[in-house]
Structure formats: C-alpha cells, structure tokens
C-alpha positions, 0 to 999 in steps of 0.5 A, spaced: 694 375 272 690 381 269 683 381 270 678 380 264 675 385 260 670 389 263 672 388 270 674 393 275 680 391 280 679 394 287 686 396 290 689 397 296 690 405 297 695 404 303 699 399 307 696 395 313 692 389 315 686 387 311 679 385 314 673 383 311 668 384 317 667 390 321 669 386 327 671 379 329 665 374 328 661 379 324 658 378 318 663 380 312 662 386 308 661 383 302 661 376 299 663 373 292 656 374 288 654 380 291 652 386 288 656 392 290 655 400 288 660 405 288 659 407 295 659 400 298 664 398 303 667 392 301 673 391 307 677 395 312 684 396 312 687 398 319 693 402 319 696 404 326 689 402 330 685 406 325 680 403 321 679 405 314 673 403 310 674 402 303 669 403 298 667 399 291 668 405 287 664 401 281 658 398 280 657 390 279 658 384 282 664 381 286 667 376 282 673 374 286 676 376 293 684 375 293 686 377 300 685 373 306 682 376 312 688 379 317 693 379 311 698 385 310 697 389 304 701 394 300 699 400 296 696 397 289 695 390 291 689 387 288 684 386 294 678 384 289 675 384 283 668 386 280 665 384 274 659 387 270 652 386 273 648 381 269 642 385 271 645 392 268 645 388 261 
C-alpha cells in the first residue's frame, strides 16, 4: 500500500539481507517512534559478506518497520516509513 501524505519511504538500494542491528544480540539501530535525521543509520544490508549502512535520508519519526530482521530484500523494497516529526510543527 502507498504511504500516507507527508511520509518518506526508505527503500532498499540493493539486493541483500536486511539487519536491524550492527551485530547479533546488539540493540537495533532504530525503533518505531524514534526520531531520525538524514544521516542516521537505520539498518544494514549485507551483500556477499559486505555490510552496507543505510541512512534515513530524511528527518522525522520512524512510523513503520516493514521488513523482518534477516529477511532478503530486493532493490526498491520499502524497508521502513518515516513520518513528520511533531516537534517540527
């Protein structure tokens, strides 16, 4: 489904394996409800043992995480959605 107006979809730029944390057992990079800036790392995608950090590329609050940790992703898959930050009013 299409995202609501004013939201930004973070899409996978490559094929690989999606990880929410930098290592097994580590805290996730972000959670739903957390504020992010354009340079905030929101996940990593592993491609042939190379870990690629994925930045938010937008300012706002994470409203949805649409991919399960460890899932395979394809280019263009929506990984998460960022909504407007209420504090930016």
